[in-house]
N, C-alpha and C positions, 0 to 999 in steps of 0.2 A: 316811512310808509312803504317805499319800494323794497327795502331790505326784508321787512316782515312778510310782504306779499310774495317775494321770490322764494323765501324760505318755505312758506306754506305750500307753494306750488311744487317745489323740489321734493318735499317730503311726501307729497301725494303722487308723484310721478314714478311709475314703475321702472323707468330707465335709470333712476338715481338709486344707488345702493347705500350711500352713506353721506351724511352732511355734517360738516363742522361749522358751527356758528361762532364767529369771533366778534364779540361786541363788548361794549362797556358795561352793560347790565344784562341780567338774565332775561331770556325771551318769555318765560312763563309757559313755554310749550314743552310737552312731554311726548316723545315719539321714539320708537325703537331705532330709527335711523339717525337720530340726532344726538350729537355730542356738543356740549357748549364749552367755550373757552372764554372766560371773562377777563378782559384786559382793560382796566380803567384808563390807561394811557397807551395808545397804539405805538407811540415812540419808544416805549420801554421794552418792546419785544426784541429779543436777541437774534442776531443773524444765525440761521440754521436751527431755529427752534424746532425741536423734534415733533412737537404737536402739530406743526404745519406741514409736515412731510407726508407724501404718499397720495396726494389728491390730484385729480385730473385738471381741475380748474378752480379759479377764484372768481367769484361774482362779487365785485366790490361795489356795494350799494350805499355806502356812507356818504353824507354830504349835508350842507347847510345852505340856507338862503343867503344871498349877498346883501339883502336889504339892511341898511344901517351899518354896514361894515366898510372899513377902509380896504384898499387893495392889498395892503400888507397883511391885514388880519385874515382876509379871505384866502389869500395865497397860502398862508401858513396852514390853514385847515384843509383847503381843497387840493393844493398842489403838494406841499411838503409832506403832509400826513399820508397821502395816497402813494406818492413815490417811495417814501420811507417804508411803508408796509409792503409794497410790491418787491422791493429789494430784499426785505427780510425773508421773503418766501424762497430765496435762492433761485431766481429765475432760471428755468432750464427748458430743454426741448420737449419735455413731456407734459408741461403745464400750460394751459391757456389762461389768459387774464382778460376778464370782461369788466369794463369800467362804465358805470352808469353816468353818462354825461347829461346832455340836455339839448333840446331843439334850440338852435340859435348859436350853438358853440362855433367859434371861429378858429379853424386850424391854422390860419395865417398869422394868428396872434396880433392882428392889427384891428380887431373889432372895436367899434366905438364904445361898446359897453364893457365895463371892467370884468364882469363874470364870464363873458364869452371869451375874452383873451386868456383868462386864467384856466378855464376849462380846456381851451384849445391847446395850451402849452402842456397841460397835464396829459391829454390824449397823445400828443406828439412824443413826449418823453417816455411814456409807458411803452409805446410801440418801438422804441429804440432798445428796450431791455431784451435779453436773450430768451424770452418765452417762446414756446412753440408758436404762439400767435397771440396778439392782443387786439382788442376791439373797443371802440368807443360807441356806446349805445345812446344815441340822441333821441331819447324818448320825448313824448308830448304828454297829453292827458292820458292817464292810465286808470282804467276802472279797477278798483281794489278787488282783491280775491275774497272769496266767501270765507267768513270767519275772522277777517282782519279787525284788529282793535286799534292799531296805530294808523289813523287816517288823518291827513291834513285837515284842519278845521274848516277851511273854506270849501273843501270837497262836500261837506254836508249840505252846503247851500247851492252847489252847482250840479249835484249828482243827477238831478232831474233833466239836465241839459245833455247828458251823455248820449241818449238816442239821437238827438238833433245834431250834436257834434259829429257823431259817427257817420251821419248821412252827408252833412254839409262840408265837413272838414275831415275826410277819412284819413288823410295823411298826418293828422295831429292826434289821432285817437287809437288806442289799443287796449286790450284787456291785460290783466296781470298774467293770465295763463299764456297769452300770446308772447309776452315779453320773456317769460320763463322758457317756453318752448324754443324761442329764437336763440336764447342763450345756450341752451342745451345743444341745439343744432349746430351752431358755429363751433362749439367745443368739439363736437364729434367729427364734423365734416369740413370745417373752415367755411370761408365765403369769399366772393370775388372782391370785396372791399373790407377794409378794417374799420371804416366808419359806417355804422348801421343806423339808418333812418327808419322812421315809422313804416314807410312803405316796404322796407326790407324786412322789418319785423313781421309784417303780415305774410310775406312770402315764405320766410323761414319757418314760421309757426305752422304753415300748411305742409311743410316737407315731412315726409315720413321718416322718423328717426328710430 
């Protein structure tokens, strides 16, 4: 859901000149700024793949729920795949890496919940790579972008609550536009912290980029 939403927002944003979508399946979206790179297995990408060169940033939005998974299984998908893909980008001082993490992620890697530890380790190790900068976006509830098709099923049942959540729990709610604007902002200007919370997303989205 996040990947599709960020893609749509980037395509409609005049600050973005070109987007390469790297995914396992076609997006079904046709746009003059969009190029698609279909990769059934992210681990099969070669180091220095020419199709991944020349971009200012990578917005890594892939992920799965930890429900019903062992820590080993979840680590393989969440940590191993993410770090492997990041390294295949040939980390350098010209590219920023934005990782969509989640509220509750524990950077100390001592969290009680398995997924918080794995996400925390993923954030920490991404930030050790020689990118220009790397960020962990700890998003909460995100209102889907206009025209989105891939929306989590339970969102259809709670969408009516969004106006209430926005008022009662403002630091747990943001729109897809705000998340995309915040990603673009940190890519262009950096930020005081590598860990981005919802309150930071609100601030960054308001910044004139």
